ZAMI-555543 format. One record per residue (C-alpha): residue number from 1; residue in one letter; x, y, z. Coordinates in nm, 3 decimals. Layout:
<recs>
REC  num  residuo       c1       c2       c3
REC  NUM        a        X        Y        Z
...
</recs>
This chain:
<recs>
REC  num  residuo       c1       c2       c3
REC    1        m   -0.569   -1.775   -3.404
REC    2        l   -0.367   -1.850   -3.091
REC    3        i   -0.126   -1.591   -2.953
REC    4        e    0.120   -1.736   -2.706
REC    5        a    0.273   -1.536   -2.424
REC    6        g    0.648   -1.482   -2.445
REC    7        p    0.925   -1.224   -2.472
REC    8        d    0.825   -1.138   -2.830
REC    9        t    0.452   -1.108   -2.769
REC   10        c    0.433   -0.944   -2.425
REC   11        h    0.489   -0.591   -2.300
REC   12        w    0.557   -0.549   -1.930
REC   13        g    0.447   -0.248   -1.729
REC   14        f    0.339   -0.005   -1.999
REC   15        f    0.099    0.093   -2.275
REC   16        d    0.222    0.282   -2.579
REC   17        a    0.036    0.375   -2.897
REC   18        g    0.360    0.318   -3.089
REC   19        l    0.379   -0.055   -3.010
REC   20        e    0.384   -0.277   -3.316
REC   21        p    0.107   -0.538   -3.322
REC   22        v    0.204   -0.900   -3.267
REC   23        a   -0.085   -1.013   -3.490
REC   24        t   -0.368   -0.869   -3.699
REC   25        v   -0.725   -1.001   -3.720
REC   26        e   -1.031   -0.900   -3.917
REC   27        s   -1.332   -0.746   -3.748
REC   28        g   -1.549   -1.025   -3.609
REC   29        d   -1.264   -1.275   -3.584
REC   30        e   -1.201   -1.484   -3.275
REC   31        v   -0.857   -1.485   -3.115
REC   32        t   -0.722   -1.691   -2.827
REC   33        i   -0.464   -1.520   -2.608
REC   34        n   -0.239   -1.679   -2.347
REC   35        t   -0.119   -1.465   -2.057
REC   36        v    0.120   -1.495   -1.763
REC   37        s    0.149   -1.297   -1.444
REC   38        g    0.400   -1.191   -1.182
REC   39        g    0.769   -1.123   -1.133
REC   40        p    1.041   -1.360   -1.006
REC   41        q    0.962   -1.275   -0.644
REC   42        v    0.620   -1.443   -0.653
REC   43        l    0.715   -1.779   -0.802
REC   44        p    0.588   -2.086   -0.613
REC   45        p    0.798   -2.367   -0.461
REC   46        e    0.866   -2.692   -0.644
REC   47        g    0.565   -2.900   -0.734
REC   48        f    0.363   -2.632   -0.913
REC   49        h    0.350   -2.576   -1.289
REC   50        i    0.529   -2.257   -1.395
REC   51        p    0.468   -2.164   -1.762
REC   52        p    0.818   -2.170   -1.920
REC   53        e    0.748   -1.847   -2.110
REC   54        l    0.712   -1.667   -1.775
REC   55        l    1.069   -1.761   -1.690
REC   56        e    1.182   -1.647   -2.036
REC   57        i    1.019   -1.309   -1.977
REC   58        h    1.188   -1.283   -1.636
REC   59        a    1.524   -1.358   -1.798
REC   60        g    1.487   -1.037   -1.999
REC   61        g    1.497   -0.832   -1.680
REC   62        q    1.248   -0.634   -1.476
REC   63        p    1.062   -0.350   -1.653
REC   64        g    1.157    0.015   -1.617
REC   65        m    0.822    0.091   -1.454
REC   66        p    0.616   -0.141   -1.234
REC   67        g    0.304   -0.293   -1.385
REC   68        h    0.150   -0.594   -1.550
REC   69        i    0.274   -0.844   -1.807
REC   70        l    0.034   -0.807   -2.101
REC   71        t    0.007   -1.014   -2.418
REC   72        g   -0.038   -0.817   -2.740
REC   73        p   -0.118   -0.584   -2.889
REC   74        v   -0.350   -0.738   -3.147
REC   75        a   -0.451   -0.510   -3.432
REC   76        v   -0.800   -0.518   -3.583
REC   77        a   -0.783   -0.444   -3.956
REC   78        g   -0.955   -0.120   -4.052
REC   79        a   -0.994    0.017   -3.699
REC   80        q   -0.962    0.394   -3.677
REC   81        a   -0.969    0.650   -3.400
REC   82        g   -1.332    0.721   -3.314
REC   83        d   -1.445    0.362   -3.366
REC   84        v   -1.553    0.135   -3.082
REC   85        l   -1.399   -0.207   -3.022
REC   86        q   -1.648   -0.465   -2.900
REC   87        v   -1.465   -0.731   -2.701
REC   88        d   -1.681   -1.039   -2.651
REC   89        i   -1.522   -1.251   -2.379
REC   90        l   -1.613   -1.598   -2.497
REC   91        d   -1.410   -1.813   -2.260
REC   92        v   -1.155   -1.780   -1.979
REC   93        q   -0.948   -2.076   -1.855
REC   94        l   -0.669   -2.129   -1.601
REC   95        r   -0.320   -2.201   -1.737
REC   96        q   -0.150   -2.303   -1.414
REC   97        d   -0.230   -2.472   -1.083
REC   98        w   -0.142   -2.182   -0.854
REC   99        g   -0.201   -1.816   -0.799
REC  100        y   -0.046   -1.563   -0.567
REC  101        n   -0.159   -1.280   -0.343
REC  102        v    0.063   -1.014   -0.190
REC  103        v   -0.001   -0.776    0.099
REC  104        r    0.276   -0.519    0.124
REC  105        p    0.350   -0.202    0.322
REC  106        l    0.248    0.138    0.182
REC  107        a    0.003   -0.015   -0.064
REC  108        g   -0.362   -0.111   -0.085
REC  109        t   -0.669    0.045    0.068
REC  110        l   -0.502    0.044    0.413
REC  111        p   -0.144    0.142    0.323
REC  112        l   -0.029    0.209    0.682
REC  113        d   -0.191   -0.089    0.855
REC  114        f    0.051   -0.365    0.749
REC  115        d    0.425   -0.314    0.794
REC  116        e    0.546   -0.646    0.652
REC  117        t    0.506   -0.815    0.315
REC  118        h    0.287   -1.126    0.311
REC  119        l    0.311   -1.350    0.003
REC  120        s    0.062   -1.634   -0.025
REC  121        i    0.083   -1.906   -0.291
REC  122        l   -0.268   -2.042   -0.343
REC  123        p   -0.325   -2.386   -0.500
REC  124        l   -0.589   -2.376   -0.776
REC  125        d   -0.805   -2.671   -0.877
REC  126        a   -0.944   -2.609   -1.225
REC  127        q   -1.165   -2.918   -1.219
REC  128        k   -1.333   -2.821   -0.891
REC  129        g   -1.318   -2.448   -0.968
REC  130        e   -1.172   -2.353   -0.634
REC  131        a   -0.868   -2.211   -0.460
REC  132        t   -0.736   -2.333   -0.125
REC  133        m   -0.667   -2.049    0.118
REC  134        p   -0.377   -2.081    0.370
REC  135        w   -0.619   -2.161    0.654
REC  136        g   -0.803   -2.429    0.454
REC  137        l   -1.102   -2.236    0.317
REC  138        k   -1.209   -2.346   -0.032
REC  139        l   -1.283   -2.029   -0.232
REC  140        s   -1.481   -2.051   -0.556
REC  141        l   -1.302   -1.929   -0.868
REC  142        a   -1.447   -1.679   -1.116
REC  143        p   -1.157   -1.606   -1.353
REC  144        f   -1.134   -1.281   -1.548
REC  145        f   -0.872   -1.045   -1.689
REC  146        g   -0.795   -0.749   -1.466
REC  147        v   -0.644   -0.567   -1.765
REC  148        m   -0.808   -0.538   -2.106
REC  149        a   -0.730   -0.234   -2.317
REC  150        v   -0.675   -0.074   -2.650
REC  151        a   -0.379    0.156   -2.710
REC  152        p   -0.402    0.496   -2.538
REC  153        p   -0.410    0.822   -2.733
REC  154        p   -0.067    0.883   -2.895
REC  155        a   -0.027    1.217   -2.714
REC  156        w   -0.017    1.033   -2.380
REC  157        g    0.310    0.867   -2.473
REC  158        r    0.422    0.564   -2.273
REC  159        i    0.204    0.517   -1.965
REC  160        s    0.187    0.268   -1.680
REC  161        t   -0.052   -0.025   -1.689
REC  162        i   -0.149    0.036   -1.325
REC  163        e   -0.404    0.316   -1.362
REC  164        p   -0.728    0.244   -1.551
REC  165        r   -0.818    0.518   -1.796
REC  166        a   -1.034    0.596   -2.100
REC  167        h   -0.858    0.326   -2.309
REC  168        g   -0.947    0.060   -2.050
REC  169        g   -0.646   -0.095   -1.884
REC  170        n   -0.641   -0.209   -1.522
REC  171        l   -1.018   -0.205   -1.477
REC  172        d   -1.021   -0.491   -1.223
REC  173        n   -1.394   -0.536   -1.283
REC  174        k   -1.493   -0.882   -1.162
REC  175        e   -1.812   -0.875   -1.375
REC  176        l   -1.604   -0.921   -1.692
REC  177        v   -1.604   -1.300   -1.685
REC  178        a   -1.674   -1.530   -1.979
REC  179        g   -2.004   -1.436   -2.141
REC  180        s   -1.966   -1.063   -2.086
REC  181        t   -1.881   -0.790   -2.338
REC  182        l   -1.651   -0.490   -2.301
REC  183        y   -1.675   -0.181   -2.523
REC  184        l   -1.360    0.030   -2.564
REC  185        p   -1.317    0.356   -2.757
REC  186        v   -1.048    0.328   -3.025
REC  187        h   -0.770    0.590   -3.022
REC  188        v   -0.528    0.468   -3.292
REC  189        d   -0.536    0.279   -3.620
REC  190        g   -0.573   -0.092   -3.554
REC  191        a   -0.715   -0.037   -3.202
REC  192        l   -0.427   -0.250   -3.059
REC  193        f   -0.589   -0.475   -2.799
REC  194        s   -0.387   -0.621   -2.511
REC  195        c   -0.484   -0.823   -2.205
REC  196        g   -0.334   -0.974   -1.893
REC  197        d   -0.341   -0.947   -1.514
REC  198        g   -0.529   -1.276   -1.486
REC  199        h   -0.741   -1.312   -1.173
REC  200        g   -0.872   -1.640   -1.039
REC  201        a   -1.106   -1.459   -0.803
REC  202        q   -1.146   -1.106   -0.669
REC  203        g   -1.387   -0.915   -0.451
REC  204        d   -1.520   -0.571   -0.539
REC  205        g   -1.253   -0.335   -0.411
REC  206        e   -0.947   -0.562   -0.453
REC  207        v   -0.856   -0.401   -0.123
REC  208        c   -0.507   -0.546   -0.060
REC  209        v   -0.393   -0.455   -0.419
REC  210        t   -0.384   -0.811   -0.550
REC  211        a   -0.652   -1.068   -0.629
REC  212        i   -0.566   -1.434   -0.692
REC  213        e   -0.310   -1.342   -0.957
REC  214        t   -0.256   -1.619   -1.211
REC  215        a   -0.200   -1.714   -1.575
REC  216        l   -0.511   -1.731   -1.793
REC  217        q   -0.613   -1.812   -2.148
REC  218        g   -0.886   -1.599   -2.299
REC  219        r   -1.089   -1.649   -2.615
REC  220        f   -1.223   -1.322   -2.755
REC  221        r   -1.423   -1.199   -3.050
REC  222        l   -1.300   -0.854   -3.160
REC  223        t   -1.554   -0.653   -3.360
REC  224        l   -1.544   -0.294   -3.483
REC  225        r   -1.854   -0.088   -3.413
REC  226        r   -1.931    0.241   -3.586
REC  227        d   -2.291    0.257   -3.469
REC  228        m   -2.208    0.329   -3.104
REC  229        d   -2.119    0.650   -2.922
REC  230        v   -1.878    0.515   -2.661
REC  231        t   -1.593    0.739   -2.545
REC  232        y   -1.520    0.557   -2.218
REC  233        p   -1.521    0.189   -2.120
REC  234        e   -1.866    0.032   -2.090
REC  235        a   -1.973   -0.331   -2.058
REC  236        e   -2.265   -0.566   -2.040
REC  237        t   -2.340   -0.911   -1.912
REC  238        s   -2.627   -1.136   -2.017
REC  239        t   -2.846   -0.958   -1.762
REC  240        h   -2.701   -0.610   -1.695
REC  241        i   -2.550   -0.305   -1.856
REC  242        i   -2.244   -0.159   -1.683
REC  243        t   -2.095    0.189   -1.686
REC  244        m   -1.767    0.280   -1.520
REC  245        g   -1.592    0.574   -1.359
REC  246        m   -1.220    0.604   -1.285
REC  247        h   -1.064    0.887   -1.083
REC  248        a   -0.834    0.938   -0.785
REC  249        d   -1.138    1.066   -0.593
REC  250        l   -1.398    0.796   -0.527
REC  251        d   -1.679    1.056   -0.528
REC  252        q   -1.574    1.156   -0.879
REC  253        c   -1.580    0.789   -0.982
REC  254        v   -1.942    0.769   -0.868
REC  255        e   -2.042    1.078   -1.063
REC  256        i   -1.870    0.960   -1.383
REC  257        a   -2.030    0.614   -1.371
REC  258        l   -2.373    0.757   -1.286
REC  259        r   -2.370    1.025   -1.558
REC  260        r   -2.275    0.764   -1.815
REC  261        m   -2.551    0.531   -1.699
REC  262        i   -2.806    0.814   -1.725
REC  263        t   -2.696    0.875   -2.083
REC  264        v   -2.713    0.504   -2.174
REC  265        v   -3.053    0.450   -2.010
REC  266        a   -3.211    0.760   -2.163
REC  267        a   -3.094    0.655   -2.511
REC  268        r   -3.189    0.287   -2.486
REC  269        a   -3.523    0.336   -2.312
REC  270        g   -3.623    0.652   -2.500
REC  271        i   -3.688    0.846   -2.180
REC  272        s   -3.569    1.182   -2.047
REC  273        r   -3.248    1.223   -1.849
REC  274        a   -3.453    1.307   -1.540
REC  275        q   -3.650    0.984   -1.583
REC  276        a   -3.327    0.790   -1.635
REC  277        y   -3.183    0.948   -1.319
REC  278        m   -3.491    0.833   -1.131
REC  279        l   -3.460    0.478   -1.265
REC  280        c   -3.093    0.469   -1.162
REC  281        s   -3.198    0.567   -0.810
REC  282        l   -3.471    0.305   -0.791
REC  283        a   -3.303    0.010   -0.962
REC  284        g   -2.936    0.086   -1.037
REC  285        d   -2.652   -0.048   -0.824
REC  286        l   -2.329    0.144   -0.764
REC  287        r   -2.039   -0.085   -0.679
REC  288        i   -1.679   -0.010   -0.589
REC  289        t   -1.466   -0.177   -0.854
REC  290        q   -1.128   -0.121   -0.689
REC  291        t   -0.971    0.126   -0.448
REC  292        v   -0.602    0.054   -0.504
REC  293        n   -0.483    0.155   -0.852
REC  294        r   -0.421    0.523   -0.774
REC  295        e   -0.711    0.589   -1.010
REC  296        k   -0.995    0.422   -0.819
REC  297        g   -1.298    0.267   -0.987
REC  298        v   -1.676    0.252   -0.951
REC  299        h   -1.914    0.065   -1.178
REC  300        m   -2.290    0.099   -1.201
REC  301        m   -2.515   -0.189   -1.301
REC  302        l   -2.873   -0.183   -1.428
REC  303        a   -3.079   -0.483   -1.534
REC  304        k   -3.142   -0.497   -1.909
REC  305        n   -3.503   -0.606   -1.865
REC  306        l   -3.581   -0.262   -1.722
REC  307        l   -3.503   -0.105   -2.060
</recs>
């Protein structure tokens, strides 16, 4: 199943448990989702390909709250609150030949250091897998979706896409490339999966607020899991398990990610929490996911072969 981006399949700036799904799949099905990114102010000059559906979305007007253009939600038949949605990221491809990056005042990790807006349009070469920076540097691409989420708990109402939370959202975790798997706790019937905020490349931290923002196509396998105890986003790559922590205080992010890794390691390895804590100290890596989404992020990684 292919879900195109467009005014009828995208929601801009918000999550809401009351959103009607744009499509429904069975557990274990694959779905391909097209996404777009950015408002009218970041469009490139002539000569670049602009997905026509992006212009159609712009024609509908700017959203009431700032945030990301997300495609979805996609319902998974039979999903219920308390389940876990396993999102296997099978493939991620560019959909356009440019991306943008914005530095603006009062934003980012250094909100008072830059008093003018700087917009950079970055040419992207899908065949070579690289972006050309304004000063000529060729930067390798590693595309991933900054936002992947299920619907939030209904009691939260309509919330911004900017802050990452327990339902996922604006995780900005650069490890979630093709071949990785994201686990999200389900809060409503159908799970209601959405994605967007395509990134061509990003460093840990995403310090100026934006990565190489671009349009992506993702191919996912969406599977319900009732044999997992996941109440907060977790992930794994072919080589590592990943736990996450999101909070306005970076120290709290560290504690959340670490406590969750201790729990995962103790369960998978059949060792005590104290032993798992020790292993995290000797072999686990704490990394700053992002420092710019009001709710900051830390992720911890541990090699699977140690379990």
